[in-house]
N, C-alpha and C positions, 0 to 999 in steps of 0.2 A: 275846264273843270266840269266833271259830271254832276248833273243836278238830280237830286232824289226828290222828285215832285211830291211823292206821297207824304212826306213828312216836313216839307218846307212850310214856312208861314209867311203870309203877306206882311210887308214891312210898312208901317204907317209913317207919316211925317213926324208925329209927336209921340211921346211916351210918358208914362207915369214913373216918377223916381222919388226917392227919399233923399233929401239934401239938407245942408245947413247953410244959412246965410251969415252966420257968425259962430265963433267958438262958444261952447258953454255946456250945460247939463244935457241929459237926454232929450229934454223938451225942445231943444233947438232943431232937432230932426223933424222936418215937416214935409208933407207932400208937395211936389212940384210937377208941373207939366212942362217938359223941355223937348227940344228937337232930338230926334233919334240921331246918334252920332254916325258919321259916315266912315267906313273903313278905308285906311290908306292902302298903298300898293302891297305892303307886307302884313296887312292886318285882316282879321275876320270880324264880322258882326255876329254876335251871339244873341239869340232870343232866349232869355234866361228863364229857367225853371226854379232855381233856388240859389241863395247866396248865404255864405257862412257869416257868422257874427263872432268876433273875437274881442278880447280885452284890448288888443292893439287898436281896434276900431274906435273904442271909447277914448283912447289916448289921442287919436287923431281928431276926434270930435271936440274934445275939450281944449285942444290947442297944445297939449303936452308934447306931441310929436310933430308940430308944425315945422315945415321946411320951406325956406325961400318965400317968395311972394305967392300967397294962396289966393286964388280967384274964386269968389263966391258967385252964385251958389255952388257948393262943392258936393257932388254926389258921392256918398260914402260907399265902402265895400271893397275888399281886396281880392275876394275869390268867390267862385260859384260854378254853376254848371247849367248847360242848356244846349240848344241846337244851332249850328251854323246856318245863317240865312243869306249871308253875302260874304264874298271874299275878294281881296285885292288881286291884281293880275300877277303878282309875284308869288302867290301862295300855291304850293304844289302838293304838299303831303296831306292836306286836309280837303274835304269836299263839302259842298252845301248839303245839309241834311245830317251831317255827322253829329253824334252825341259827344259833347266834349266837356272837360272841366279845365279851369284855368286859374292862374294867380297873377295879378299885376298890381304892384304897389305904386301909388302915386301917379296913376295914369292921367294925362292931361285931358283926355276925352271923357272922363267920368268913371266912377266905380261901378260895383256890381249890385248896388241897391236900386235896381232899375229894371225895366222890362227888356232893355237891350244894352249891350256893352260892346264897344269896339276895342279889340285887344291885339297886340302883336302876336302873330301866329306862332312865334317861338315860345310863347308863354301859355300854350294851349295844347291839349292832347286828348285822344279818345278816352271816354269813360270806361272803366272795367265793366265787362258785360254783366256781372252779377250784381252790380250796385244800382239802386234806384237813383233817379235824378236828385231826389232830396238828399240821399246819402252822399252822392257825388258832390253836391253843393257844399256839404259839410266837410269833405275830406281832402281837398286839394292842398291848401297850405299846411294844415295839420298833418297830413300824410307825409308831405315833404320834410317837415320838421322832425317827425318821428323817425322816418326811415334814415335820413341823413345823420341824425344823432346816433342811432343804433349801429348803422353800418359804416358810415364814413368817418365819424369822429371817435366813437368808442371802439370800432372794429370788433364788435362782440363775436365770440367764437363758440362753437358747439361745446356744451358742457360747462361753460363759465357761469359764475353766479353774478347776476346783475340786479342791482337795486334801482327801481324806478320810483322816484320820489315825486308825489303829486300825480299818481297814476290814474286817478279817476276822471281827469279832465279830458279836453278834446284831443290833445296831443298824447297824453299818457295812455289812454285806452288803446290807441293805435300802436304806440311804442311797445306795450306789453305783448301784443300779437307778433310784431316783427321780431322782437327778441326771442320769444318762446317758440314760435313756429317757423320763422324764416331763418333764424340763426341757431335754433335748437339750444338755447341757453336756459339755465334755471333762473326764473324771475321771482324776485321778492318785490311786491308792490306795496307802496305806502299810500294810504288813503283813509278817509274817515267815513263812517256811516255804513249801515247794513246793506243798503242798495248797492253801494260801491263794492263792498266785499263780495257779494254774490256775483256781480257782473265780472269783476276782475278774475275771480277763480274760473269762471266760465270761459274767459278770453285766454287763459293759459298761465296765470300766475300760480306758482307753486305754494306761495304763502302770501297772505295779505295782512298788513299790520296797520293799526290805527295810529297815525303819527302824532295825534293829540292826546293819546292815552298815557297815563303814568306807566312807566316801564316799557315804553315803545322801543327804546334802544336795546333793552335786554331781550325783547322778543325778536328783534332783527338779528342780534348775536346768536340767539338760539336757532334761528332759521338758517344762519350762515356760520356754523361753528369754525369753518376754516378760513373765514374772511370773505371779502368781496373782491371781485375782479374789476368791476366797473359800476359807475353810478350815472344815471341820467337824471339830472335835477331839473324838475319842471316847476318847483316852488322852493322857497328858501325858509329855513328855520334853524333853531339851535339843534334840533334832532338831526337835521341833515348834516350839519357840521360835525356832530359826533360820529355820524356814519362815515364821513370822509376818513376819520381815523381808523376805520375798520378795513380800509382798502389794503390789499397786499402790496408788497414792494413792486413798483412798476404799474400800479393800478391807474385807472383813468376815471376822471369825472368830467362830464360834458353838460352844458346847460345852454339853452337859447338865450341870446343877449336880451336883457330886459327882466330876467329873473332876479328878484330882490328879496333878501340880500343874497349876493353871489356866494357860492361855496368858498370857504377859506382855502388858501393855498397851503399845502402840506408838503414836507420833504418827500422825495421819491414818489410823488404822485403827479401825473399829468393833469392839468386843469385846462379845459377847452371851452371857450365861449364861441358861439356860432350863430349865424343867421341862415335860414333856409334859402338855398339857391334854386332859382327857377329858370328852366329852359326846356326845350322840347325833349332833350335826352333825359333830364331828371324826371320830367313828368311821365315819359314813356317807361322809364325804369320803375317808377312808383306804380304804374298800372300793371306791369308784369308781376311785381312783388305782391300787389294786392290780389291779383287773380290766382297766383300760386298758392296762397294761404287762405283764399276765400275771405279776405279781410272784412270784418264787421265794423261799421262806422256808427257808433252809438250816438243817438240824438237825444239830448236832454229835454229840449222843448222846441217847438216850431211856432212861428208867428207869421201872419200875413204881412206882405210888404208894407202896408200902411201902418203896421204896428211896430215899426223899427225902433221907435223911442222906447217902447216897452221891452223890446229885445235888449237894448243897451242897458236899461235899468237892471234887467235880470242878470246880465253878464257882470255888471259891476257889483251886484249883490254877492256873487260867488257861490261856492258849494255846489257846483254843477257836476253831474255825472254824464259825460259826453259833451256835445257841442250844441249851441243855439243856432238855429237856421231860420231864414226867411223864405216863406213860400211865395213865389212870384207868379207861377202858372200851375 
């Protein structure tokens, strides 16, 4: 494996990490000094620059999504970006010094809220050249969720009218771009707040409707007088269920598993729940799509690694435009 000495970093024996020793509120996230994990034969060790923070992280932290026997301390974090500093002997397509982003749920060697993370090389890919490392740290799992929702599950086509509900969040801001610029669809975005309205219009939404305003459904009908072809539901509400009734015969509604309440089932409408799938092919496709449209990854707020508890509290508070990110280097 070729070594790019100019941008490699010396690997210490120990590292700083944010971990939990028990399930609970954000305050259970505390600083830990732990050994740097060692990569296995098919893994890479990444010196992290940034890690994303999502509502699913909070559900892991409070025990809602606990699976099997959890070993404490548990280093949090499912995705992020950094530079490869070590690689196992079976790793071929990645090199030491590569800028990469990755997504790994439930890794036994610890998560991304740390200075280093050891990850299966199949869950890592090169960062799109136009993104900063902070943006890349925010964009891996949200980008996969957005792209797969728009392309794989909704199969959005040029000229179709697509409603993206909950469009101002970490996934929604990316989905608007993939639908509008990658698939050339008409996008109606549902979000609240003037900041969200301005950003979503800039990202490609043809119309932006405040889903909490009186008459929201009427505004959506006005923006889509011929009905909707597809809906990507990233939040649930009575307004969303009313919009499902606006889908044309054979319309589609997709939503990431965990959205509550789920969209109601309607006759002659396909309802699709999904989880983001991660592997090298999916991440490489995401990278190509991101570069093709010069994807923007909006960051709502960033915190230092040691402020992970504050980051979780902010995520749980909601009303974010973009994603919360931890700055690690």
